[in-house]
C-alpha positions in Angstrom: 169.3 111.0 26.8 171.6 114.0 27.5 171.4 115.8 30.8 169.9 118.9 29.1 167.2 116.7 27.4 166.3 115.1 30.7 165.9 118.5 32.4 163.7 119.7 29.5 161.6 116.6 29.6 161.0 117.0 33.3 160.1 120.7 32.9 157.7 120.1 30.0 156.1 116.9 31.2 152.4 117.0 32.0 151.3 115.8 35.4 151.5 112.0 35.8 147.8 111.9 36.3 147.2 113.5 33.0 149.2 110.8 31.2 147.4 108.0 33.1 144.0 109.6 32.4 144.8 109.9 28.7 145.9 106.2 28.7 142.6 105.1 30.3 140.6 107.2 27.9 142.4 105.7 25.0 141.6 102.2 26.2 138.0 103.1 26.7 137.7 104.6 23.2 139.9 102.3 21.1 140.9 99.3 23.3 144.3 98.2 24.2 145.3 97.8 20.6 144.8 101.5 20.2 147.2 102.4 23.0 150.7 103.0 21.7 153.4 105.0 23.3 153.7 107.2 20.2 149.9 107.9 20.1 149.8 108.6 23.9 152.7 110.9 23.6 151.0 112.9 20.9 147.9 113.3 23.1 149.9 114.7 26.1 152.6 116.6 24.2 155.5 114.2 24.9 157.6 112.0 22.7 157.4 108.2 23.1 161.0 108.4 24.2 160.1 110.8 27.0 157.2 108.5 28.1 159.6 105.5 28.2 162.0 107.6 30.2 159.3 108.3 32.8 157.6 104.8 32.9 160.4 102.6 31.7 158.2 100.3 29.7 154.6 99.9 28.4 154.1 97.2 31.1 154.9 99.8 33.8 152.6 102.4 32.2 149.8 99.9 32.2 150.4 98.9 35.8 150.5 102.5 36.9 147.3 103.3 34.9 145.6 100.3 36.7 146.8 101.6 40.1 145.5 105.1 39.3 142.1 103.7 38.2 142.0 101.4 41.3 142.6 104.4 43.6 139.5 106.0 42.2 137.5 102.8 42.5 138.8 102.3 46.0 137.6 105.6 47.1 134.2 104.9 45.6 134.1 101.5 47.2 134.9 102.8 50.7 132.2 105.5 50.2 129.6 102.9 49.3 130.5 100.6 52.1 130.5 103.4 54.6 126.9 104.3 53.9 124.0 103.6 56.2 122.0 100.6 55.5 122.1 96.8 56.0 125.2 94.8 55.4 123.3 93.0 52.6 122.5 96.3 50.8 126.1 97.4 51.0 127.2 94.0 49.8 125.1 94.4 46.8 126.7 97.8 46.2 130.1 96.1 46.4 129.0 93.5 43.8 127.6 96.2 41.5 130.9 98.1 41.6 132.9 94.9 41.0 131.1 93.6 38.0 132.0 95.2 34.6 129.4 97.5 33.1 129.7 96.1 29.6 131.8 94.2 27.0 135.3 95.7 26.8 134.8 97.6 30.1 138.0 99.7 30.1 139.0 98.9 33.7 138.5 95.2 33.3 140.2 95.3 29.9 143.2 96.9 31.5 143.1 94.5 34.5 143.0 91.4 32.2 146.0 92.7 30.2 148.0 93.4 33.4 147.1 89.9 34.6 148.3 88.4 31.3 151.6 90.3 31.4 152.2 89.4 35.0 153.5 86.0 33.9 156.8 87.8 33.1 156.6 90.4 35.9 159.1 90.7 38.7 158.4 90.3 42.4 157.9 94.0 43.0 155.3 94.3 40.2 153.5 91.2 41.5 153.4 92.7 45.0 151.7 95.8 43.6 149.1 93.7 41.8 148.5 91.8 45.1 148.0 95.1 46.9 145.2 95.9 44.6 143.6 92.5 45.1 144.2 92.8 48.8 142.2 96.0 49.2 139.1 94.5 47.6 139.5 91.4 49.7 139.9 93.3 53.0 136.9 95.5 52.5 134.8 92.5 51.7 136.0 90.6 54.7 135.2 93.5 57.0 131.7 93.9 55.5 131.0 90.2 55.9 132.3 90.1 59.5 130.0 93.1 60.3 127.0 91.3 58.8 127.8 88.2 60.8 128.2 90.2 64.1 124.9 91.9 63.5 123.1 88.6 62.9 122.3 89.6 59.3 124.4 86.8 57.8 124.8 83.2 58.7 127.9 82.2 60.8 130.6 82.0 58.2 134.4 82.4 58.0 134.5 85.9 56.4 137.9 85.4 54.9 137.1 82.1 53.3 133.7 83.2 52.1 135.3 86.4 50.6 137.8 84.4 48.7 135.1 82.2 47.2 132.8 85.1 46.4 135.5 87.0 44.7 136.5 83.9 42.6 132.8 83.7 41.6 132.7 87.4 40.7 136.0 87.2 38.8 134.7 84.3 36.7 131.4 85.9 35.8 133.1 89.3 35.2 135.6 87.9 32.8 132.7 86.5 30.7 131.1 89.9 30.5 134.4 91.8 29.8 135.4 89.5 26.9 131.8 89.4 25.5 130.9 85.8 25.7 127.5 85.4 24.2 124.5 84.4 26.3 125.3 86.2 29.5 125.3 89.9 30.4 125.7 92.1 33.4 122.0 91.8 34.5 122.3 88.0 34.3 125.4 88.0 36.5 123.9 90.3 39.1 120.8 88.0 39.3 123.0 84.9 39.7 125.1 86.5 42.4 122.2 87.9 44.3 120.5 84.5 44.3 123.8 82.9 45.5 124.2 85.4 48.3 120.6 85.0 49.5 120.9 81.2 49.5 124.4 80.9 51.1 124.6 83.9 53.3 121.2 85.1 54.3 118.7 82.3 54.3 
């Protein structure tokens, strides 16, 4: 791209958040197959070439969209966990936020695609994905440790329990996100609630 074209692209480009929001909205409406650089460019008034200039690749666009979506979820998660109430009540709020709302939940659809593409990702991209996972894990560990210290939860290793609980949540959540028959969000929440009560509270 010529220098003049680069300057024009920078001047005329919409805010980064507008591009990422448009990408997420497209995934919600039409799924990942409906997200193309050309189509996204038309939505935000940029050419696919300009989008590639800013993001470098579709993989990078997807990862930045996931990071943008996770930032919003992270703020919501911290707000939920900072509320008054028992640790068990706030743990349930964490689970509710974690589990997808429905089949083809856009955030989970995007997350699964980024996971899949990570097989060919470089170390820097893998570190960014690990940072997303780490934020969920640290918040859960802190909540579990609080519950143990207050005597609400049994004496457990918060870090090990959190790793196992998140593996359980991931497994159930994938089933909902991809639409496996016979299990839905309500079923998962009931399973997890029963597991928590049996392993953590009783």
